[in-house]
C-alpha positions, -999 to +999 in steps of 0.1 A: +028+667+104+009+666+137+004+629+134+041+624+125+052+643+156+028+623+178+044+591+166+079+605+170+070+617+205+056+584+216+087+566+203+112+588+221+091+589+252+098+553+261+135+557+253+137+589+274+116+575+302+135+542+306+168+560+304+158+587+328+147+562+355+181+545+353+200+578+354+181+595+383+198+578+412+232+574+396+263+593+406+269+629+395+293+620+367+270+593+354+240+616+355+259+642+335+268+617+308+233+602+308+213+634+305+238+646+279+230+615+259+192+622+262+198+658+251+216+644+220+184+624+212+165+656+212+190+672+188+189+642+166+152+647+162+158+684+154+181+676+125+164+644+113+152+648+077+114+652+077+112+660+114+087+689+122+110+702+150+133+724+130+105+739+107+085+747+139+114+764+155+121+784+124+085+795+121+083+804+158+115+824+155+101+845+126+068+851+146+087+863+177+112+884+157+139+873+181+164+845+186+174+821+158+156+788+154+186+770+168+187+792+199+150+787+205+153+749+202+184+749+225+164+767+251+136+742+247+160+712+250+177+727+281+144+733+298+132+698+289+162+681+304+160+703+335+123+694+340+131+657+334+157+657+361+132+673+385+103+651+377+124+621+383+133+635+418+095+638+423+089+602+412+115+590+436+097+607+464+119+637+470+088+659+478+103+685+500+131+691+475+105+697+447+083+719+468+113+741+479+119+750+442+085+766+439+082+804+435+049+823+431+055+860+421+017+865+414+005+850+447-013+882+456-035+880+424-047+845+433-053+853+470-074+884+461-095+863+437-101+835+462-112+861+488-142+867+465-158+835+478-155+813+447-127+791+434-107+801+403-097+784+371-061+786+360-055+776+323-020+765+315-002+758+283+020+727+280+050+738+301+080+716+309+077+718+347+039+719+352+037+687+373+066+698+396+050+732+399+017+717+410+035+699+438+046+733+452+012+750+446-007+722+464+013+728+495-007+761+500-039+758+481-067+733+477-061+721+442-080+701+415-057+692+387-073+682+354-052+656+336-054+637+304-040+602+307-020+593+275-038+570+251-009+545+253-015+525+285+023+522+291+027+560+291-004+564+312+009+540+338+043+558+340+025+592+343+004+580+373+035+575+393+043+612+390+007+621+398+007+601+430+034+624+444+018+658+436-004+657+467-036+671+453-070+659+439-067+648+402-094+641+376-088+624+343-108+643+317-098+620+288-115+589+301-144+605+318-178+614+303-184+652+298-211+653+325-186+639+351-160+664+341-185+693+345-196+681+379-161+678+391-151+713+379-183+729+391-180+713+425-144+724+430-150+760+419-180+762+443-159+749+471-133+776+466-106+754+450-080+763+424-088+743+393-059+738+368-063+726+333-042+726+302-059+746+275-035+752+246-048+724+224-054+741+191-081+732+166-090+747+132-107+781+135-145+782+130-156+805+102-162+842+109-200+837+103-202+810+129-175+818+155-186+791+179-190+754+170-211+737+196-203+702+186-166+708+190-169+734+218-145+757+200-144+795+197-128+814+168-099+834+183-067+849+171-031+842+182+001+855+165-021+873+140-037+840+129-072+826+135-073+795+157-099+774+174-097+776+212-115+755+238-148+770+250-152+750+282-130+772+305-152+803+299-184+783+301-175+765+333-161+796+350-189+818+338-216+795+353-198+797+387-190+834+384-154+824+390-124+843+374-101+827+349-063+832+350-040+823+322-008+809+337+027+801+326+053+779+343+090+788+339+122+774+351+157+784+361+185+764+376+172+774+411+135+776+408+102+767+392+078+797+390+041+801+383+031+834+365-005+845+362-023+870+340-047+895+354-080+879+363-105+875+335-142+876+345-166+859+321-192+884+309-190+873+273-176+838+266-159+847+233-143+877+248-131+858+278-117+830+256-098+856+235-085+872+266-068+840+279-056+832+244-040+866+242-025+862+276-009+830+265+006+847+235+021+873+257+036+846+279+050+827+249+067+859+236+082+865+270+091+829+279+095+810+246+119+783+259+094+771+285+065+763+260+071+729+246+038+724+228+048+746+198+065+715+185+032+695+188+010+721+172+032+737+145 
């Protein structure tokens, strides 16, 4: 199913991206029709026989114990289109407009952590408006954004246009050797920067008797009462620099893009710290289920 969704996602990406570029600078009525058409593409995927989208929404609804599957997916689709409109504005160079949407209710947590003399690591899940959020955050903080260029070169080229307008340092972790990634992250943390990386890529859970798999760099953790494999590198990197970890979540409304942070997590035990940010993610997903798009990638 994961492979099937990846293929589906790549196929609709080029349709959505090409259409979105054409719609972004059109008149208001044309934009309304155009983005409405793109939303219908998302709903076609939901009802398409064999698609993983509806089963994922159904399973997520049962886990949350709230909202119907259709309500959850409607929230996802609405947030997706809202983020798409905003990222097109960013691509077109409307930087002040994008920055003005940013809200940071947990700014005090980040400021207090940075006052300790080291940088901080902020782990994010895949949220619709993360790129637009980074534009706002970079206005105030020295920021290193860890990105993963898509495997497909056409998608990678399209994404770089967005990245160019964020206004912060970026590092591609997909196409860089591990030692280069480590040096980049360590250097940024030691210079007091905010390092942001996406950390909700789920793997199979290691066995109880061997909770950490060195070769895959995965810890056995628990989310939604199920064992999962979570990335070990955030706790390892932060622990070596004695830097705190924050779990973050990016949410949207019609008028703002907000960054929410967990309480700071200090790494005294790597497995415990990893479980802490995984549990913080779960809390955010329960509170803001419409803003987490990766549930449909990792069902």
